[in-house]
N, C-alpha and C positions, 0 to 999 in steps of 0.2 A: 768840809762838809760837817755843818754844828748837825750834833745828835742832842736827843731828848730822850726822858724816861719818861714812861707812859706806862701805867699800870691797868693790865685787863683782864677781868676776873681774878684776880688778887696774884696776877703775874707780873712782874716788871720787867721790862724789855728796856734796852737802848737805841733807838732808831733816829735815820736819816730825819731831820725836822722837815720835810717836803712829803712825808708821808701820810697819807690818809689814814685814817681808824683800821679800816679794813686791811690795809698791809701790813701795820702794826699788828694787828690781832694775828695774822698769818705768821708772822715772825713767831709769838707767841704759842705757836703752836695750835690754834682756835681758830675755827673756820666758819665765817661768817656765811650764810646762805646771800647767795646773788641770784640775780637775772640779768639786769640791764649793763652790769659792772662787768669789766674783760680788762683784764690786765694791761694789755698793750693798747687800748683805745682810748680817748677821753673819756672821764668821769662824768656822769650825765645826773645820777641821784632818781632818775627816773619811776622804776617800780617800786624803791621803799620796802623790798624782801629784807635790806640790810640792816632796818633800823635798831639801835640800841637806845640804852639811857649812860647819860655821859652828866656827869655830877657836876653842876654848875649852867649847865644846857637847858634850854626849854626845850620841852615837847620830848621827841624820839626822834634825834638828828641821824640821817641816812651816814652809814658808816664808812661810804665809798667814796663821798664828798667831804666828810668833815674832816678838817685836816688835825695834825695833832700839835700836843705843845707840852713844854718841859711841866711835869706834876700830871698830867691828864690822868683822871681816872675812869674805867669805862665798864658800865655790865653788861652782857650779852645773853645773857641767860635768864633774868629775872621773869615772874609771872607776866607782867604788863607787855613786855618784849615780845614774849611769848606767842602769846594773847593775839597780839598786833601781827604780829607776821603771819600768824595763823588767816587772821579779817583777811590781809591781806590778799595771801595765794586764794583763801576761798574768792574772794571777791572776782579773782583772774580766771578760774574756774569755770565760774557763774556763766562765763563770754567765752569759753571756752569748749569746740567739739566733746563730747564724751566718749571719744573712739579709742582710745590708749589700743587697746587689743590688736588691732587693726592699722596703728600707725605704722607708716615706715620708720619715726623714731622712738619704738615702743622699748624701754628697758634702756634707752640711750639719751631719754629725754629730760632737761637740767628741771622745768617746769615739773613733769610728774616726779624727778629724784627727791627735787622740795617737798613736794607736798605730803609722799612720802615719810621723810624725814619728820616731819611737822605731825604725823599723825592724822591727818585727815581723813576719815571715810565715808565723806558724804558732804555732798553741797549745800547750806542751807538757805540759798539764795536765789532766787527765780523769777524770771524777766524776761525781757525782750535777749535776742542775742544775735551778734553782727552776722550779715549771712553777704557774700561775696562769691564771686567765678574763680574756680581756679586758672592761672594764668599756664596756660600751655602752647604759649605763643612762638615756643624755641625749641632746638634738641638737645636743649642742655639740663635745663634747671626749669623746677616747678613750684610756684610760688602760692600759697594757698593762704592768702590774708584770713581767711577763719579762724588759722591756730596763728597769729600774730599777737603779740602781745603788747605789741608797741615798745620795749625794750629800748629799739634803736640802733642797737650792734649794726646791723646791717650797713644802717645810713652811715654812721662812723666809719665802716670799714671801707666800705667804697670811696668817701672821700678820702679818709686819712691814708690809707695803703697804696689806693689807684688813683686818687684824684680824678673822679668820673661823677661823682653826684650823681649815679642812675636814680638813688631813692630818696625819699624824701615824707615828710608828715601831708596829710591830706586831708582836708574840712577841719573840723572841730565836736569837740565834747565828746561824746558817745561814738557819733560818726567818724572820730577820726581812724584812718587807716594809713598804711606805708605803703609807696609801691614809688612807678615812675611818674613822672607829671599827666596830667591827663587821663589819667585812668590807661595808658599804655600799656602793652605788655610788653616784657623784657626783649621780645622781637622784632618789637617796634620802634627799640632805642636804641643809642650809641652804646648796649651793654656788651663787654666782650667775653661775657659768659665764664670768667674766672672762677667762679665758685666762693671768692673769698667770702659774700653775702653769708652763702651755704654753712662756710665753714665755722662761723662762729653765732649763727641762728642756734637759740637755747633750744626751740621747739620746731616742728616740723614744717612752719611757715614758709622757707624755702631748702630745699632739698634738690639732688640731682634726680634727673630722670629715670625711673628706675627701669632698667632694659633686661631683668636677672630672669622673668618667665619668657623674654624671646630666646633668652640662651637656653634656658633648662629644655624648650619645645625642640630647638637644635640638636642638641646631645639627645634627644629622645627621641629623633628621627634618624631610622637606618639608613635614609637614602640621602642624609647629608654627613662630608668626612670633616670633622670639626678640630679646626687648630685655634689655638691660643698662642698670643704672645703676650709675656710679661716687663712692664715698664723698669727702667733701673730702682725709681724711689721708690717700689710698691714693696720689695724684700727688706725693704727697713723699717716699715711701717705696719705692715698686718699684722702684726703679732700681737698689737695693743687694740686691735678690735677683737683678738682668740685668747686676751687673757695673759698674754705676754710683757714685759717691759718694754719701756720706750727706747726703740732703735738696737733691739734684737733683729740678727740677721736670719731670717727664714726661708732662703732661698728653697735651699731641699725640702723643706715641708711642705713649702710653696706646690714647688712642683710635683708633689705625692698628692696632695689635695684637687689638682687639677686633675691629674689622672684618676683617680676617684671619680670625679665630678662625673668623666667620661669622654674627656678630650682624645682625639684619635692622632695628634703632636701637642706636644707642648715643647714651644720654643722661647727664644730669649730675644728681648727687643734688645738689649745689649750687645748683638749680632747686630741689626741693622742702625746700632747709634756708631759702629766702627765701621760700618759702610756710609754713614753720613761723615765721617771725619775724612774718607778717603774723598769724597766728592768735595764736602764742602774747602779741604783743605786745596784739592787742586783747583778749584774755583778760584780761592782769596788768591795764589801765586799767579795764577793766570789775568787777573786782575790789577796784580800789583805790577808784573811784567810786561803786560800789554796795554797799561793804559784803560783799565776799566774801572767802574763808578766805585769812590770810596769814600768815607769807608764802607769796607761790607760788615752787614748786620745780618747777624744770625737766625735762623728761621724756624727754630725748632719747637717753640713755644706758641701754641695756637691762639691762648691770649694774646698773645703780643698781636700775633699776626692781625687777627681782629680790629686790636688798638690802632696799630698804622693803618689799616686800609680806612677806618673809621675816618683818622684825627689827622692824621698826616700822609694823604695818597701822592703828595707831590714828591716823598721820600722813599717810595715805594721802589725807584730803582737799585737803592743802597739794600735792600734785603739781598741774603744768599737765594740763588733761584732753587737750591738742594731742598727737598722735600725730607719733613719730620722723619725720628725713626720708623714713627708706628707707620707714617705714608709710605716709606721706602718697604717696609715690612710687609705692610698688607699687598705693594706691589708683587712682591715677589711670589708672596702666597695664591695669587691668583693669575701669575703667569711662568715663573721660572717653575713652581712644585706641581702644578699641572703635569706642564709640560715633559719634566725629567719623571714625573711617573706615571701619564698616560691615562688621565684621570681629564675627566670634563667637569670644566670653570665650575660651572653650575650648582655644580653638586658638592662645593668645598664652601664652608660656614667659619670665617674668618672671622675671631674675636681679642680684642686686646682691652690686656686689664692698665689699667693708667689712673696715676695719682691727680688726672686732672679733670675737672667737667668740661672743659672746652674741648677737648678731645672729642667730644659724643658731636661736637658743633665740626669739626675738623673732617670726621669721616664722612658725614655727606657733600662732602664740597664736590661739584662733579670733577674737579682737578685731581680727585684721588681713585678715578675711575680709569683702569686700564683697560677693562673692554667696558663699552660704551654702553652706558645702562646698569650695570653691574657694579656695587662702591668695591672696593679691595678690601675695606675692612667691614662686616657686616654690620657688627655691635662694639660696643666701647661700655666696660664694666668698669667703676671707681674700684679705688679700694676696699672702699666700704660693702660696695655691692657682691665684689669676691668674699669676703669675710660672711654678708647674710647668707648666701649660698652657701657656704663650708658648713654652718651650721644649721641650714635647714635640708642639706644631705645627712646630718647628724654622723659628721667627721670629726672625731674626737684628736683636733688638729696637734695637741702640745703631745700625742704620743705616737705621730705619724714619724716616719725614718726618711730618713735624708734621701733623695734623690736626684740624679741628675735630669737635665734637660736634653732632648732627642738631639739628634745632628741629621744636616749640617747647619743647620739655621737656630743651633743654641749655646754654639761656641762662642765667645765674647772673650777679649781683653777687659782691664783695669780701665781703660781709657772708655770705654761702654758705660760701665756702671757708676762713673763719679758726671756721667750727665745730668745724674741725679740731684745734684748741689748747684747751688750758681759760682757761676767760674770753673764750672766742671769742661761745660763744653769747650770753653777756652785753652783751660789746661790740655786737655786732649786732643786738641788741632796743634799746640805748639809744639806736642811731643812727635806728634807725625810729622806736621810742614817742613820741621827741622830735617828731617830724615830725607824728605822728597827734596831739599836742598841741595844736602851733604853727601846723602848716598852713609850717613854716620848719625848713631844713636845721641840723642843729645844728651849732655854732660849733666844728670839728675835729671829722674825722673819726676819730680814734684817742683810743680813751679807756684810758692807760696803766694808771689805776691795777686794771683786771683784770688786767694782762697779769701774765707772769711765774711763776716753777716753786714758789713758796710755796702749802705746803698746803693753807691757808685764808688768801683774801683778802678783806679788806674794803673797801668806798666807798659812796661817798655822790654825788647828783648831784640838783642842785634844776631841779624841772619845775613849769610852771603847770599846777594841778588846780582847775576850779571856779571858778575867778578867783582863785586864790592859789598863791604859790609854796611848794611842798613839796618837802620833804628827804627824798628815796627812798634807803633804807639797800639797799644790796648785799652779798651775799658771794657767794663761789667757791670752792669746794673741788673735788679732784681726789685721787684713791684713798678706798676706803670706809670705811679707818680715821679720814680727816678726816671723811666723810660723816657717821660714827657721832657726830664730837663735836660737828655741827649740829645734828644730829638731838635728841642729850641733853638741848641748849641748849632745842630746839623745845618738845621733851616737860616740860622744867621750868619751861616760860616766860618764859626767860631772853633767847629770841633777839628781837630789835624789827627782824629786819630787813623789809621788802617781798619782797625777790623774792632766789630763792639759785638759783645756777646747781651743778649737781654731776656732773662727769663721775668715770668707774669707775674710770679705769685714770691710772697717771702720766701727769701733761701732755696728760691728754684723748687723745683718739682716736690722735694722733698716735706715740702708749706704747700705744696695743691691742693683747691678745691674739693677733690674727692679722696682725702686723704682721713686715716679715722680720727674722730675728735675725744677730747679737743688739744688744742694746736696751741703753743706759747711756745716762749722762746727757748726754756729748755727742754723741752720734745724736740723742737728741732736740732738743738746743739745733738741729742743723743741720737737722732737719725743722720745727721752731717757724718759723725764721728764713724758712725756704724759704715757709713758709704765710704770712707778713705780706708777703713778698716777693709773692707773687700776690696777696693784695688791692690791694697799692699799687699794680701793675702792670695791674687791673683799670679799665675806663672807669666803669663803675656802681661804688658803694662801699654804696650803703644798699639793703637789702631793695624796701622800696615805690616803687623805681625801676626794679626789673626790668620791661622792654615786655611780656614777654610774662606773667609775673604779670598784669600792670594787664591783659592780653588774658585771661588764664584768667577772671579774676573777672567781667569787663564781660560775657564773651559765654557763661558755663558756669555758674560758680561762686554768683557775687551778689556778696556780700558779706564779708570776713570775719566772722565766727560765725553766720553766715545759717543759713535751714534745709540747702542741700545740705552746707556745708563741716560744718556740724555733725556730720551723718551720714556723712560720708567721712572726714573728718579731724581727729575726734575721738575718745575713746575713755573709757572708765572702768577702773580695777586694783583687785584685790581682795585677801585675805589669799591667802598660798601655803600649802600643808601639804604637808610632805613626812615619810617616816617617822621621822627622827630630830629 
């Protein structure tokens, strides 16, 4: 790769010739303000907040799209640059609601932060403001076009990461807005509610639907018995929203915080991840040995489930019938728990803490009602929402002691925790499927071929089936753009895989749409490393060795794929119909 020397504010750095000025400045330790720019999306140069003076160039070019060249000299902090940036942000604010104190992203808004850094204390421009209705048409996301700054990040994230093209620019000039075609809401178009648009939005134009007040109300209701479950990826990301470094494992502090919020029982979704492996692994073996539909595809990611129901309904028989870990846990809280504790199911309020906005849409599915008319999960909070609740309650998170989950639904294995990363479900399944076949533990717990951030990973493992060694072919994909590649291969009859794992978000759940912002490759890498560390620290690393799972089957469920398991822990999916 060709390297060039660039001088920025008197600092000379050597960078690849493919860099733009904003990337070169970052290497020099100079942060140029940015709104439309995102390091993982194509560069657009739309907002002009990153303008700078470049010797030999006309005007004030946008640093995010101006390419470097050898000998380039850049000035990022001249009076002209500062005045121009300030004017650009003032104009954005002139057409922006002045409700920062009440905004969901107060103190977490990139526009607010840049305005403060530029010393803007008033908006000198007055005039007409854009007026549009909020989009409340779905269970997961809220769109407020009035807070949109037309940066285009959501358009690019939806297209480049997910291949869906839900968003586009509508109208022209002052009337330009970003949204689905023809003014439809997200609930009317083939949106999967993955939340990757919300994950990159610099303002509150796209946010998760906030359910914190509903949960606070349940916690304050003496008639409600509140149960909470926490997903694997939450424990390696929650700390970021509460002042801790990326990738800090905060499991014990999170449990302590949930108890201080008032939950009666604090359980771990990792428990039901282990349960998922027992059911899904058994289902896979049944399909292989008895001639079921192959390849079998995982069903843990609700964004992915929405995608296949919307785009590939003809391939639904390939899905595992196992509910997601959230779905399985919800079923247990509204059946097993009240039965064993002599409680009325109507008195139980079940909450999930998830890294995923699409989990909010999953919990309202009629398939997740073990008792007709009663949802198994009453409310889903994203990692961001939990952080807001902890702050609202005045809990000093950093000083909390480490506490343990309640039992028996709080015991889990390392296999459960790696559900939070791409390839984790596959690796956990391999650990257990090998045992179910051979009654012997797999040599070497770690299965590296399914680890890593490649968009599509392929691997194979040799296992004895019906007395013969069979090479089982595996595939792992994350993001819906990559899922589409695999689905097209299956539809064309070109996929000879036996088992496929698909996660809707980059890196899997650690990059979910409900995780703390910002999210980039470095942060996802820290969360991933922490997830594998949590696995390594666990004494138990295979789902079938979880003593509480063994007891659950022995005392209540019976056996994997048994009558009770099939009724409570499995489901089927169907084609989704939307207006557009």
